[in-house]
PDB file of N, CA, C and O in Angstrom:
ATOM      1  N   MET A   1      -0.842  16.126 -14.484  1.00  0.00           N
ATOM      2  CA  MET A   1      -1.383  15.177 -13.837  1.00  0.00           C
ATOM      3  C   MET A   1      -2.084  15.528 -13.364  1.00  0.00           C
ATOM      4  O   MET A   1      -1.843  16.510 -12.663  1.00  0.00           O
ATOM      5  N   LYS A   2      -3.762  14.859 -13.413  1.00  0.00           N
ATOM      6  CA  LYS A   2      -4.747  14.548 -11.965  1.00  0.00           C
ATOM      7  C   LYS A   2      -4.490  14.062 -11.440  1.00  0.00           C
ATOM      8  O   LYS A   2      -4.020  13.079 -12.013  1.00  0.00           O
ATOM      9  N   TRP A   3      -4.410  13.974 -10.202  1.00  0.00           N
ATOM     10  CA  TRP A   3      -4.559  13.605  -8.549  1.00  0.00           C
ATOM     11  C   TRP A   3      -5.086  12.618  -8.465  1.00  0.00           C
ATOM     12  O   TRP A   3      -4.528  11.702  -7.861  1.00  0.00           O
ATOM     13  N   GLY A   4      -6.515  12.418  -9.112  1.00  0.00           N
ATOM     14  CA  GLY A   4      -7.410  12.251  -8.236  1.00  0.00           C
ATOM     15  C   GLY A   4      -7.871  12.129  -6.941  1.00  0.00           C
ATOM     16  O   GLY A   4      -7.945  13.187  -6.316  1.00  0.00           O
ATOM     17  N   GLU A   5      -8.277  10.885  -6.241  1.00  0.00           N
ATOM     18  CA  GLU A   5      -9.027  10.747  -4.795  1.00  0.00           C
ATOM     19  C   GLU A   5      -7.505  11.190  -3.905  1.00  0.00           C
ATOM     20  O   GLU A   5      -7.183  12.327  -3.559  1.00  0.00           O
ATOM     21  N   SER A   6      -7.158  10.609  -3.805  1.00  0.00           N
ATOM     22  CA  SER A   6      -6.139   9.989  -3.593  1.00  0.00           C
ATOM     23  C   SER A   6      -4.569  10.940  -3.440  1.00  0.00           C
ATOM     24  O   SER A   6      -3.572  10.489  -2.877  1.00  0.00           O
ATOM     25  N   TYR A   7      -4.673  12.580  -4.204  1.00  0.00           N
ATOM     26  CA  TYR A   7      -3.287  13.454  -4.344  1.00  0.00           C
ATOM     27  C   TYR A   7      -2.726  13.681  -3.433  1.00  0.00           C
ATOM     28  O   TYR A   7      -1.553  13.895  -3.737  1.00  0.00           O
ATOM     29  N   TRP A   8      -3.036  13.838  -1.542  1.00  0.00           N
ATOM     30  CA  TRP A   8      -1.949  13.631  -0.538  1.00  0.00           C
ATOM     31  C   TRP A   8      -0.898  13.172  -1.481  1.00  0.00           C
ATOM     32  O   TRP A   8       0.009  13.668  -2.149  1.00  0.00           O
ATOM     33  N   GLN A   9      -1.744  11.280  -1.093  1.00  0.00           N
ATOM     34  CA  GLN A   9      -0.796  10.915  -0.843  1.00  0.00           C
ATOM     35  C   GLN A   9       0.803  10.911  -1.302  1.00  0.00           C
ATOM     36  O   GLN A   9       1.595  10.358  -0.539  1.00  0.00           O
ATOM     37  N   LEU A  10       1.344  11.570  -2.642  1.00  0.00           N
ATOM     38  CA  LEU A  10       2.164  11.738  -3.536  1.00  0.00           C
ATOM     39  C   LEU A  10       2.285  13.585  -3.722  1.00  0.00           C
ATOM     40  O   LEU A  10       3.015  14.187  -4.510  1.00  0.00           O
ATOM     41  N   VAL A  11       1.391  14.125  -2.797  1.00  0.00           N
ATOM     42  CA  VAL A  11       1.618  16.025  -2.992  1.00  0.00           C
ATOM     43  C   VAL A  11       3.316  16.639  -2.734  1.00  0.00           C
ATOM     44  O   VAL A  11       3.449  17.863  -2.749  1.00  0.00           O
ATOM     45  N   ASN A  12       4.600  15.741  -2.500  1.00  0.00           N
ATOM     46  CA  ASN A  12       5.542  16.128  -2.253  1.00  0.00           C
ATOM     47  C   ASN A  12       6.004  15.162  -3.532  1.00  0.00           C
ATOM     48  O   ASN A  12       7.172  15.507  -3.713  1.00  0.00           O
ATOM     49  N   LEU A  13       5.835  14.604  -4.060  1.00  0.00           N
ATOM     50  CA  LEU A  13       6.562  14.370  -5.264  1.00  0.00           C
ATOM     51  C   LEU A  13       6.435  15.692  -6.371  1.00  0.00           C
ATOM     52  O   LEU A  13       5.350  16.187  -6.676  1.00  0.00           O
ATOM     53  N   VAL A  14       7.770  16.161  -6.910  1.00  0.00           N
ATOM     54  CA  VAL A  14       8.452  17.152  -7.850  1.00  0.00           C
ATOM     55  C   VAL A  14       8.769  16.144  -8.806  1.00  0.00           C
ATOM     56  O   VAL A  14       9.798  16.265  -8.142  1.00  0.00           O
ATOM     57  N   ASP A  15       8.983  15.104  -9.850  1.00  0.00           N
ATOM     58  CA  ASP A  15       9.906  15.015 -10.730  1.00  0.00           C
ATOM     59  C   ASP A  15       9.891  13.246 -10.619  1.00  0.00           C
ATOM     60  O   ASP A  15      10.221  12.477  -9.716  1.00  0.00           O
ATOM     61  N   ILE A  16       9.421  13.070 -11.799  1.00  0.00           N
ATOM     62  CA  ILE A  16       9.960  11.801 -12.404  1.00  0.00           C
ATOM     63  C   ILE A  16      10.257  11.248 -13.833  1.00  0.00           C
ATOM     64  O   ILE A  16       9.543  11.077 -14.820  1.00  0.00           O
ATOM     65  N   ILE A  17      12.162  10.937 -13.460  1.00  0.00           N
ATOM     66  CA  ILE A  17      12.487  10.755 -14.797  1.00  0.00           C
ATOM     67  C   ILE A  17      12.866   9.144 -14.561  1.00  0.00           C
ATOM     68  O   ILE A  17      13.076   8.321 -13.670  1.00  0.00           O
ATOM     69  N   LEU A  18      12.794   9.313 -16.164  1.00  0.00           N
ATOM     70  CA  LEU A  18      13.184   7.918 -16.291  1.00  0.00           C
ATOM     71  C   LEU A  18      15.171   7.740 -16.477  1.00  0.00           C
ATOM     72  O   LEU A  18      15.864   8.749 -16.343  1.00  0.00           O
ATOM     73  N   LEU A  19      15.752   6.501 -16.752  1.00  0.00           N
ATOM     74  CA  LEU A  19      17.052   6.983 -16.508  1.00  0.00           C
ATOM     75  C   LEU A  19      17.297   5.778 -17.055  1.00  0.00           C
ATOM     76  O   LEU A  19      18.391   5.252 -16.853  1.00  0.00           O
ATOM     77  N   ALA A  20      16.519   5.271 -17.679  1.00  0.00           N
ATOM     78  CA  ALA A  20      16.855   3.702 -18.245  1.00  0.00           C
ATOM     79  C   ALA A  20      15.801   3.190 -18.731  1.00  0.00           C
ATOM     80  O   ALA A  20      14.792   3.682 -18.224  1.00  0.00           O
ATOM     81  N   ASP A  21      15.580   2.328 -19.578  1.00  0.00           N
ATOM     82  CA  ASP A  21      14.090   1.281 -19.776  1.00  0.00           C
ATOM     83  C   ASP A  21      13.888   1.065 -18.374  1.00  0.00           C
ATOM     84  O   ASP A  21      12.754   1.421 -18.053  1.00  0.00           O
ATOM     85  N   ASP A  22      14.642   0.563 -17.306  1.00  0.00           N
ATOM     86  CA  ASP A  22      14.326  -0.422 -15.969  1.00  0.00           C
ATOM     87  C   ASP A  22      14.272   0.500 -14.990  1.00  0.00           C
ATOM     88  O   ASP A  22      13.869   0.030 -13.926  1.00  0.00           O
ATOM     89  N   ILE A  23      14.542   1.672 -14.972  1.00  0.00           N
ATOM     90  CA  ILE A  23      14.640   2.106 -13.403  1.00  0.00           C
ATOM     91  C   ILE A  23      14.128   3.268 -14.067  1.00  0.00           C
ATOM     92  O   ILE A  23      14.302   3.519 -15.259  1.00  0.00           O
ATOM     93  N   VAL A  24      13.412   4.055 -13.145  1.00  0.00           N
ATOM     94  CA  VAL A  24      12.784   5.237 -13.054  1.00  0.00           C
ATOM     95  C   VAL A  24      12.726   5.631 -11.111  1.00  0.00           C
ATOM     96  O   VAL A  24      12.366   4.990 -10.124  1.00  0.00           O
ATOM     97  N   GLN A  25      13.420   7.318 -11.394  1.00  0.00           N
ATOM     98  CA  GLN A  25      13.606   8.175 -10.186  1.00  0.00           C
ATOM     99  C   GLN A  25      12.459   9.049 -10.407  1.00  0.00           C
ATOM    100  O   GLN A  25      11.868   9.750 -11.229  1.00  0.00           O
ATOM    101  N   PHE A  26      12.485   8.420  -8.686  1.00  0.00           N
ATOM    102  CA  PHE A  26      10.878   9.653  -8.741  1.00  0.00           C
ATOM    103  C   PHE A  26      12.045  10.849  -7.252  1.00  0.00           C
ATOM    104  O   PHE A  26      12.658  10.651  -6.202  1.00  0.00           O
ATOM    105  N   LYS A  27      11.690  12.031  -8.204  1.00  0.00           N
ATOM    106  CA  LYS A  27      11.988  13.158  -6.600  1.00  0.00           C
ATOM    107  C   LYS A  27      11.190  13.078  -6.031  1.00  0.00           C
ATOM    108  O   LYS A  27      10.182  12.381  -6.142  1.00  0.00           O
ATOM    109  N   PHE A  28      11.632  14.092  -4.998  1.00  0.00           N
ATOM    110  CA  PHE A  28      10.220  14.357  -3.737  1.00  0.00           C
ATOM    111  C   PHE A  28      10.714  15.491  -2.973  1.00  0.00           C
ATOM    112  O   PHE A  28      11.868  15.542  -2.547  1.00  0.00           O
ATOM    113  N   SER A  29       9.998  16.240  -2.829  1.00  0.00           N
ATOM    114  CA  SER A  29      10.101  17.631  -2.167  1.00  0.00           C
ATOM    115  C   SER A  29      10.681  17.240  -0.217  1.00  0.00           C
ATOM    116  O   SER A  29      11.728  17.431   0.401  1.00  0.00           O
ATOM    117  N   ALA A  30       9.791  16.844   0.017  1.00  0.00           N
ATOM    118  CA  ALA A  30      10.272  16.308   1.690  1.00  0.00           C
ATOM    119  C   ALA A  30      10.521  14.178   1.683  1.00  0.00           C
ATOM    120  O   ALA A  30      10.091  13.622   0.673  1.00  0.00           O
ATOM    121  N   PRO A  31      11.034  13.462   2.551  1.00  0.00           N
ATOM    122  CA  PRO A  31      10.307  12.203   3.244  1.00  0.00           C
ATOM    123  C   PRO A  31       9.552  11.882   2.581  1.00  0.00           C
ATOM    124  O   PRO A  31       8.680  12.663   2.200  1.00  0.00           O
ATOM    125  N   GLU A  32       9.613  10.317   2.105  1.00  0.00           N
ATOM    126  CA  GLU A  32       7.811   9.833   1.845  1.00  0.00           C
ATOM    127  C   GLU A  32       8.365   8.487   2.417  1.00  0.00           C
ATOM    128  O   GLU A  32       8.222   7.584   1.592  1.00  0.00           O
ATOM    129  N   PRO A  33       8.797   8.188   3.270  1.00  0.00           N
ATOM    130  CA  PRO A  33       8.630   7.223   3.985  1.00  0.00           C
ATOM    131  C   PRO A  33       7.394   5.612   3.944  1.00  0.00           C
ATOM    132  O   PRO A  33       7.459   4.500   4.469  1.00  0.00           O
ATOM    133  N   LEU A  34       6.505   6.211   3.148  1.00  0.00           N
ATOM    134  CA  LEU A  34       4.964   5.691   3.365  1.00  0.00           C
ATOM    135  C   LEU A  34       5.895   5.074   1.608  1.00  0.00           C
ATOM    136  O   LEU A  34       6.360   3.960   1.848  1.00  0.00           O
ATOM    137  N   PHE A  35       6.187   5.455   0.262  1.00  0.00           N
ATOM    138  CA  PHE A  35       6.394   5.841  -1.094  1.00  0.00           C
ATOM    139  C   PHE A  35       6.096   4.136  -1.401  1.00  0.00           C
ATOM    140  O   PHE A  35       5.014   3.570  -1.550  1.00  0.00           O
ATOM    141  N   VAL A  36       6.927   3.801  -1.418  1.00  0.00           N
ATOM    142  CA  VAL A  36       6.756   1.508  -1.981  1.00  0.00           C
ATOM    143  C   VAL A  36       5.857   1.266  -1.499  1.00  0.00           C
ATOM    144  O   VAL A  36       5.095   0.687  -2.274  1.00  0.00           O
ATOM    145  N   ARG A  37       5.400   1.420  -0.371  1.00  0.00           N
ATOM    146  CA  ARG A  37       3.428   1.241   0.247  1.00  0.00           C
ATOM    147  C   ARG A  37       2.246   2.063  -1.444  1.00  0.00           C
ATOM    148  O   ARG A  37       1.803   1.324  -2.323  1.00  0.00           O
ATOM    149  N   TYR A  38       2.161   2.655  -1.441  1.00  0.00           N
ATOM    150  CA  TYR A  38       1.626   3.096  -2.295  1.00  0.00           C
ATOM    151  C   TYR A  38       2.216   2.680  -3.621  1.00  0.00           C
ATOM    152  O   TYR A  38       1.187   2.287  -4.169  1.00  0.00           O
ATOM    153  N   VAL A  39       2.969   2.539  -4.314  1.00  0.00           N
ATOM    154  CA  VAL A  39       3.545   1.785  -5.653  1.00  0.00           C
ATOM    155  C   VAL A  39       3.639   0.636  -5.561  1.00  0.00           C
ATOM    156  O   VAL A  39       4.560   0.266  -6.290  1.00  0.00           O
ATOM    157  N   VAL A  40       3.174  -0.190  -5.042  1.00  0.00           N
ATOM    158  CA  VAL A  40       2.221  -1.369  -4.472  1.00  0.00           C
ATOM    159  C   VAL A  40       0.449  -1.678  -4.582  1.00  0.00           C
ATOM    160  O   VAL A  40      -0.267  -2.674  -4.686  1.00  0.00           O
ATOM    161  N   ASP A  41       0.179   0.427  -4.451  1.00  0.00           N
ATOM    162  CA  ASP A  41      -1.110  -0.424  -4.766  1.00  0.00           C
ATOM    163  C   ASP A  41      -1.608  -0.147  -5.803  1.00  0.00           C
ATOM    164  O   ASP A  41      -1.119   0.841  -6.352  1.00  0.00           O
ATOM    165  N   ALA A  42      -2.783  -0.870  -6.539  1.00  0.00           N
ATOM    166  CA  ALA A  42      -3.248  -1.265  -7.468  1.00  0.00           C
ATOM    167  C   ALA A  42      -2.978  -0.281  -8.158  1.00  0.00           C
ATOM    168  O   ALA A  42      -2.237  -0.499  -9.116  1.00  0.00           O
ATOM    169  N   LYS A  43      -3.702   1.832  -7.830  1.00  0.00           N
ATOM    170  CA  LYS A  43      -3.735   2.509  -8.544  1.00  0.00           C
ATOM    171  C   LYS A  43      -2.000   3.076  -9.356  1.00  0.00           C
ATOM    172  O   LYS A  43      -1.560   3.364 -10.469  1.00  0.00           O
ATOM    173  N   TYR A  44      -1.701   3.010  -8.460  1.00  0.00           N
ATOM    174  CA  TYR A  44      -0.482   3.069  -8.784  1.00  0.00           C
ATOM    175  C   TYR A  44       0.454   2.661 -10.107  1.00  0.00           C
ATOM    176  O   TYR A  44       1.375   3.287 -10.630  1.00  0.00           O
ATOM    177  N   VAL A  45       0.012   1.697 -10.359  1.00  0.00           N
ATOM    178  CA  VAL A  45       0.703   0.377 -10.661  1.00  0.00           C
ATOM    179  C   VAL A  45       1.101   0.921 -12.340  1.00  0.00           C
ATOM    180  O   VAL A  45       0.337   1.154 -13.276  1.00  0.00           O
ATOM    181  N   ILE A  46       2.854   1.016 -12.247  1.00  0.00           N
ATOM    182  CA  ILE A  46       3.612   1.732 -13.577  1.00  0.00           C
ATOM    183  C   ILE A  46       3.805   0.822 -14.326  1.00  0.00           C
ATOM    184  O   ILE A  46       4.521  -0.080 -13.890  1.00  0.00           O
ATOM    185  N   VAL A  47       3.280   0.694 -15.672  1.00  0.00           N
ATOM    186  CA  VAL A  47       2.929  -0.236 -17.097  1.00  0.00           C
ATOM    187  C   VAL A  47       3.880   0.267 -18.008  1.00  0.00           C
ATOM    188  O   VAL A  47       4.412   1.312 -17.633  1.00  0.00           O
ATOM    189  N   ASP A  48       4.196  -0.116 -18.946  1.00  0.00           N
ATOM    190  CA  ASP A  48       5.223   0.809 -20.303  1.00  0.00           C
ATOM    191  C   ASP A  48       4.386   1.568 -21.117  1.00  0.00           C
ATOM    192  O   ASP A  48       3.664   0.884 -21.842  1.00  0.00           O
ATOM    193  N   CYS A  49       4.305   2.371 -21.183  1.00  0.00           N
ATOM    194  CA  CYS A  49       3.987   3.830 -21.921  1.00  0.00           C
ATOM    195  C   CYS A  49       3.293   2.971 -23.599  1.00  0.00           C
ATOM    196  O   CYS A  49       2.310   3.383 -24.214  1.00  0.00           O
ATOM    197  N   ASP A  50       4.173   1.719 -24.005  1.00  0.00           N
ATOM    198  CA  ASP A  50       4.308   1.440 -25.406  1.00  0.00           C
ATOM    199  C   ASP A  50       2.910   0.322 -26.092  1.00  0.00           C
ATOM    200  O   ASP A  50       2.379   0.242 -27.200  1.00  0.00           O
ATOM    201  N   VAL A  51       2.670  -0.583 -24.461  1.00  0.00           N
ATOM    202  CA  VAL A  51       2.095  -1.580 -24.343  1.00  0.00           C
ATOM    203  C   VAL A  51       0.994  -1.546 -24.377  1.00  0.00           C
ATOM    204  O   VAL A  51       0.703  -0.443 -23.912  1.00  0.00           O
ATOM    205  N   GLU A  52      -0.186  -2.230 -24.725  1.00  0.00           N
ATOM    206  CA  GLU A  52      -1.666  -2.109 -24.584  1.00  0.00           C
ATOM    207  C   GLU A  52      -2.121  -2.859 -23.218  1.00  0.00           C
ATOM    208  O   GLU A  52      -1.521  -3.887 -22.902  1.00  0.00           O
ATOM    209  N   PHE A  53      -3.549  -2.184 -22.107  1.00  0.00           N
ATOM    210  CA  PHE A  53      -3.431  -3.205 -21.846  1.00  0.00           C
ATOM    211  C   PHE A  53      -3.353  -4.096 -21.973  1.00  0.00           C
ATOM    212  O   PHE A  53      -3.257  -4.422 -23.157  1.00  0.00           O
ATOM    213  N   ASP A  54      -3.327  -5.150 -21.012  1.00  0.00           N
ATOM    214  CA  ASP A  54      -4.119  -6.885 -21.649  1.00  0.00           C
ATOM    215  C   ASP A  54      -4.960  -7.741 -20.351  1.00  0.00           C
ATOM    216  O   ASP A  54      -4.520  -8.758 -19.815  1.00  0.00           O
ATOM    217  N   GLU A  55      -5.746  -7.331 -20.141  1.00  0.00           N
ATOM    218  CA  GLU A  55      -6.487  -8.005 -18.979  1.00  0.00           C
ATOM    219  C   GLU A  55      -6.998  -9.499 -18.832  1.00  0.00           C
ATOM    220  O   GLU A  55      -7.945 -10.069 -18.291  1.00  0.00           O
ATOM    221  N   ILE A  56      -5.788  -9.874 -19.657  1.00  0.00           N
ATOM    222  CA  ILE A  56      -5.230 -11.406 -20.215  1.00  0.00           C
ATOM    223  C   ILE A  56      -3.610 -11.741 -18.888  1.00  0.00           C
ATOM    224  O   ILE A  56      -3.290 -12.446 -17.931  1.00  0.00           O
ATOM    225  N   HIS A  57      -2.934 -10.300 -20.052  1.00  0.00           N
ATOM    226  CA  HIS A  57      -1.151 -10.870 -19.606  1.00  0.00           C
ATOM    227  C   HIS A  57      -1.236  -9.801 -18.184  1.00  0.00           C
ATOM    228  O   HIS A  57      -1.721  -8.734 -18.559  1.00  0.00           O
ATOM    229  N   TRP A  58      -0.998  -9.780 -17.087  1.00  0.00           N
ATOM    230  CA  TRP A  58      -1.313  -8.778 -16.329  1.00  0.00           C
ATOM    231  C   TRP A  58       0.952  -8.521 -16.159  1.00  0.00           C
ATOM    232  O   TRP A  58       1.884  -9.312 -16.304  1.00  0.00           O
ATOM    233  N   VAL A  59       0.893  -7.366 -15.884  1.00  0.00           N
ATOM    234  CA  VAL A  59       2.825  -6.826 -15.146  1.00  0.00           C
ATOM    235  C   VAL A  59       2.545  -6.274 -14.207  1.00  0.00           C
ATOM    236  O   VAL A  59       1.602  -5.568 -13.850  1.00  0.00           O
ATOM    237  N   GLY A  60       3.465  -6.641 -13.773  1.00  0.00           N
ATOM    238  CA  GLY A  60       3.630  -5.619 -12.521  1.00  0.00           C
ATOM    239  C   GLY A  60       3.857  -7.063 -10.704  1.00  0.00           C
ATOM    240  O   GLY A  60       3.985  -8.273 -10.888  1.00  0.00           O
ATOM    241  N   THR A  61       3.844  -6.581  -9.620  1.00  0.00           N
ATOM    242  CA  THR A  61       3.867  -7.751  -9.010  1.00  0.00           C
ATOM    243  C   THR A  61       3.488  -7.896  -7.424  1.00  0.00           C
ATOM    244  O   THR A  61       4.113  -8.928  -7.181  1.00  0.00           O
ATOM    245  N   GLY A  62       2.925  -7.564  -6.302  1.00  0.00           N
ATOM    246  CA  GLY A  62       2.580  -8.510  -5.837  1.00  0.00           C
ATOM    247  C   GLY A  62       2.630  -9.231  -4.601  1.00  0.00           C
ATOM    248  O   GLY A  62       3.755  -9.693  -4.412  1.00  0.00           O
ATOM    249  N   ALA A  63       1.602  -9.556  -3.466  1.00  0.00           N
ATOM    250  CA  ALA A  63       2.044 -10.659  -3.007  1.00  0.00           C
ATOM    251  C   ALA A  63       1.037 -12.077  -3.157  1.00  0.00           C
ATOM    252  O   ALA A  63       1.149 -13.145  -2.555  1.00  0.00           O
ATOM    253  N   PHE A  64       0.199 -11.735  -4.007  1.00  0.00           N
ATOM    254  CA  PHE A  64      -0.510 -12.885  -4.978  1.00  0.00           C
ATOM    255  C   PHE A  64       0.054 -12.452  -6.743  1.00  0.00           C
ATOM    256  O   PHE A  64       0.181 -11.340  -7.256  1.00  0.00           O
ATOM    257  N   GLN A  65       0.276 -13.714  -7.274  1.00  0.00           N
ATOM    258  CA  GLN A  65       0.435 -13.912  -8.709  1.00  0.00           C
ATOM    259  C   GLN A  65      -1.169 -15.223  -9.275  1.00  0.00           C
ATOM    260  O   GLN A  65      -1.839 -16.051  -8.659  1.00  0.00           O
ATOM    261  N   VAL A  66      -1.141 -14.735 -10.678  1.00  0.00           N
ATOM    262  CA  VAL A  66      -1.895 -15.250 -11.647  1.00  0.00           C
ATOM    263  C   VAL A  66      -1.219 -16.813 -11.927  1.00  0.00           C
ATOM    264  O   VAL A  66      -0.028 -17.009 -12.165  1.00  0.00           O
ATOM    265  N   THR A  67      -2.227 -17.813 -11.843  1.00  0.00           N
ATOM    266  CA  THR A  67      -1.530 -18.591 -12.066  1.00  0.00           C
ATOM    267  C   THR A  67      -2.501 -19.643 -12.840  1.00  0.00           C
ATOM    268  O   THR A  67      -2.175 -20.734 -13.308  1.00  0.00           O
ATOM    269  N   GLU A  68      -4.147 -18.846 -12.849  1.00  0.00           N
ATOM    270  CA  GLU A  68      -4.778 -19.394 -13.448  1.00  0.00           C
ATOM    271  C   GLU A  68      -6.382 -18.800 -13.830  1.00  0.00           C
ATOM    272  O   GLU A  68      -7.313 -18.782 -13.024  1.00  0.00           O
ATOM    273  N   SER A  69      -6.443 -18.344 -15.207  1.00  0.00           N
ATOM    274  CA  SER A  69      -7.287 -17.681 -16.073  1.00  0.00           C
ATOM    275  C   SER A  69      -8.066 -18.125 -17.121  1.00  0.00           C
ATOM    276  O   SER A  69      -7.617 -18.268 -18.258  1.00  0.00           O
ATOM    277  N   THR A  70      -9.043 -18.318 -16.851  1.00  0.00           N
ATOM    278  CA  THR A  70      -9.885 -19.018 -17.946  1.00  0.00           C
ATOM    279  C   THR A  70     -11.526 -17.729 -17.849  1.00  0.00           C
ATOM    280  O   THR A  70     -11.479 -16.527 -17.587  1.00  0.00           O
ATOM    281  N   ASP A  71     -12.459 -18.361 -18.086  1.00  0.00           N
ATOM    282  CA  ASP A  71     -13.310 -18.299 -18.616  1.00  0.00           C
ATOM    283  C   ASP A  71     -14.566 -18.276 -17.332  1.00  0.00           C
ATOM    284  O   ASP A  71     -15.240 -17.256 -17.184  1.00  0.00           O
ATOM    285  N   THR A  72     -14.809 -19.637 -16.351  1.00  0.00           N
ATOM    286  CA  THR A  72     -14.566 -19.745 -15.473  1.00  0.00           C
ATOM    287  C   THR A  72     -14.096 -19.871 -14.407  1.00  0.00           C
ATOM    288  O   THR A  72     -14.767 -19.933 -13.377  1.00  0.00           O
ATOM    289  N   THR A  73     -12.517 -19.948 -14.477  1.00  0.00           N
ATOM    290  CA  THR A  73     -11.811 -19.503 -13.476  1.00  0.00           C
ATOM    291  C   THR A  73     -11.049 -18.710 -13.022  1.00  0.00           C
ATOM    292  O   THR A  73     -10.175 -19.131 -13.780  1.00  0.00           O
ATOM    293  N   PHE A  74     -10.563 -17.967 -12.504  1.00  0.00           N
ATOM    294  CA  PHE A  74      -9.608 -17.004 -11.927  1.00  0.00           C
ATOM    295  C   PHE A  74      -9.150 -18.037 -10.433  1.00  0.00           C
ATOM    296  O   PHE A  74      -9.802 -18.766  -9.685  1.00  0.00           O
ATOM    297  N   LYS A  75      -7.549 -17.588 -10.517  1.00  0.00           N
ATOM    298  CA  LYS A  75      -6.535 -18.234 -10.284  1.00  0.00           C
ATOM    299  C   LYS A  75      -6.346 -17.701  -9.494  1.00  0.00           C
ATOM    300  O   LYS A  75      -7.437 -17.239  -9.162  1.00  0.00           O
ATOM    301  N   LEU A  76      -4.827 -17.012  -8.117  1.00  0.00           N
ATOM    302  CA  LEU A  76      -4.258 -15.958  -7.304  1.00  0.00           C
ATOM    303  C   LEU A  76      -3.450 -16.956  -6.163  1.00  0.00           C
ATOM    304  O   LEU A  76      -4.043 -17.243  -5.124  1.00  0.00           O
ATOM    305  N   ALA A  77      -2.188 -17.422  -6.393  1.00  0.00           N
ATOM    306  CA  ALA A  77      -1.396 -18.272  -5.741  1.00  0.00           C
ATOM    307  C   ALA A  77      -0.122 -17.383  -4.894  1.00  0.00           C
ATOM    308  O   ALA A  77       0.705 -16.884  -5.658  1.00  0.00           O
ATOM    309  N   ALA A  78       0.045 -17.209  -3.813  1.00  0.00           N
ATOM    310  CA  ALA A  78       0.876 -16.909  -2.890  1.00  0.00           C
ATOM    311  C   ALA A  78       1.870 -16.743  -3.608  1.00  0.00           C
ATOM    312  O   ALA A  78       2.023 -17.677  -4.394  1.00  0.00           O
ATOM    313  N   PHE A  79       2.908 -15.648  -3.708  1.00  0.00           N
ATOM    314  CA  PHE A  79       3.866 -15.357  -4.787  1.00  0.00           C
ATOM    315  C   PHE A  79       5.754 -15.027  -3.315  1.00  0.00           C
ATOM    316  O   PHE A  79       6.412 -14.310  -2.561  1.00  0.00           O
ATOM    317  N   ASP A  80       5.476 -16.551  -4.124  1.00  0.00           N
ATOM    318  CA  ASP A  80       6.805 -15.962  -2.070  1.00  0.00           C
ATOM    319  C   ASP A  80       8.246 -15.821  -2.627  1.00  0.00           C
ATOM    320  O   ASP A  80       9.172 -16.167  -1.894  1.00  0.00           O
ATOM    321  N   ASP A  81       8.474 -15.398  -3.719  1.00  0.00           N
ATOM    322  CA  ASP A  81       9.320 -14.059  -4.078  1.00  0.00           C
ATOM    323  C   ASP A  81       9.361 -12.385  -4.423  1.00  0.00           C
ATOM    324  O   ASP A  81      10.097 -11.563  -4.970  1.00  0.00           O
ATOM    325  N   TYR A  82       7.240 -12.513  -3.280  1.00  0.00           N
ATOM    326  CA  TYR A  82       7.946 -11.091  -2.952  1.00  0.00           C
ATOM    327  C   TYR A  82       8.247 -10.244  -1.983  1.00  0.00           C
ATOM    328  O   TYR A  82       8.273 -10.826  -0.899  1.00  0.00           O
ATOM    329  N   TYR A  83       8.494  -9.075  -1.912  1.00  0.00           N
ATOM    330  CA  TYR A  83       9.360  -8.581  -1.158  1.00  0.00           C
ATOM    331  C   TYR A  83       8.922  -8.238   0.290  1.00  0.00           C
ATOM    332  O   TYR A  83       9.397  -8.090   1.416  1.00  0.00           O
ATOM    333  N   GLY A  84       7.793  -8.197  -0.352  1.00  0.00           N
ATOM    334  CA  GLY A  84       6.258  -7.607   1.249  1.00  0.00           C
ATOM    335  C   GLY A  84       6.435  -9.056   2.151  1.00  0.00           C
ATOM    336  O   GLY A  84       7.161 -10.032   1.961  1.00  0.00           O
ATOM    337  N   LEU A  85       5.539  -8.775   3.110  1.00  0.00           N
ATOM    338  CA  LEU A  85       4.539  -9.598   3.645  1.00  0.00           C
ATOM    339  C   LEU A  85       4.350 -10.713   3.270  1.00  0.00           C
ATOM    340  O   LEU A  85       4.154 -10.523   2.070  1.00  0.00           O
ATOM    341  N   ARG A  86       4.226 -12.230   3.503  1.00  0.00           N
ATOM    342  CA  ARG A  86       3.985 -13.879   2.507  1.00  0.00           C
ATOM    343  C   ARG A  86       2.465 -13.443   3.144  1.00  0.00           C
ATOM    344  O   ARG A  86       2.487 -13.002   4.293  1.00  0.00           O
ATOM    345  N   PRO A  87       1.145 -13.543   2.459  1.00  0.00           N
ATOM    346  CA  PRO A  87       0.633 -13.517   2.848  1.00  0.00           C
ATOM    347  C   PRO A  87      -0.343 -14.350   3.531  1.00  0.00           C
ATOM    348  O   PRO A  87      -0.198 -15.376   2.867  1.00  0.00           O
ATOM    349  N   MET A  88      -1.355 -14.667   4.506  1.00  0.00           N
ATOM    350  CA  MET A  88      -1.409 -15.762   5.359  1.00  0.00           C
ATOM    351  C   MET A  88      -2.333 -16.761   4.350  1.00  0.00           C
ATOM    352  O   MET A  88      -2.924 -17.636   4.982  1.00  0.00           O
ATOM    353  N   ILE A  89      -2.553 -16.776   2.914  1.00  0.00           N
ATOM    354  CA  ILE A  89      -3.464 -17.760   2.528  1.00  0.00           C
ATOM    355  C   ILE A  89      -2.739 -18.391   1.539  1.00  0.00           C
ATOM    356  O   ILE A  89      -2.041 -17.403   1.312  1.00  0.00           O
ATOM    357  N   ASP A  90      -2.343 -19.169   0.800  1.00  0.00           N
ATOM    358  CA  ASP A  90      -2.033 -19.725  -0.321  1.00  0.00           C
ATOM    359  C   ASP A  90      -2.687 -19.336  -1.325  1.00  0.00           C
ATOM    360  O   ASP A  90      -2.168 -18.393  -1.922  1.00  0.00           O
ATOM    361  N   GLU A  91      -3.809 -19.788  -1.801  1.00  0.00           N
ATOM    362  CA  GLU A  91      -4.696 -19.301  -2.871  1.00  0.00           C
ATOM    363  C   GLU A  91      -6.164 -18.895  -2.878  1.00  0.00           C
ATOM    364  O   GLU A  91      -7.032 -19.224  -2.069  1.00  0.00           O
ATOM    365  N   VAL A  92      -6.267 -18.134  -3.925  1.00  0.00           N
ATOM    366  CA  VAL A  92      -7.405 -17.826  -3.495  1.00  0.00           C
ATOM    367  C   VAL A  92      -8.252 -17.743  -4.869  1.00  0.00           C
ATOM    368  O   VAL A  92      -7.908 -16.794  -5.574  1.00  0.00           O
ATOM    369  N   VAL A  93      -9.721 -18.876  -5.608  1.00  0.00           N
ATOM    370  CA  VAL A  93     -10.481 -19.195  -6.957  1.00  0.00           C
ATOM    371  C   VAL A  93     -10.954 -18.390  -6.651  1.00  0.00           C
ATOM    372  O   VAL A  93     -11.878 -17.924  -7.318  1.00  0.00           O
TER     373      VAL A  93
END
């Protein structure tokens, strides 16, 4: 596995197990209280291995959701169902 510049964030990760099509288990050698924060970081986005990346149709979740994507406009709106804190602004264009 190639760790890159933030290898220290997952230094205690010892295994990743696919339990079902939609369930992934991560095993650590020590407690990782910040792991959820790492998972929502863009550099650790989990995507299907059999689906090609599509820059128009994003996969993932976060504090914002794409509401418009055209040649001239890219619009993000606050995602009210996000499990974390709600953004302090409603929309980014």
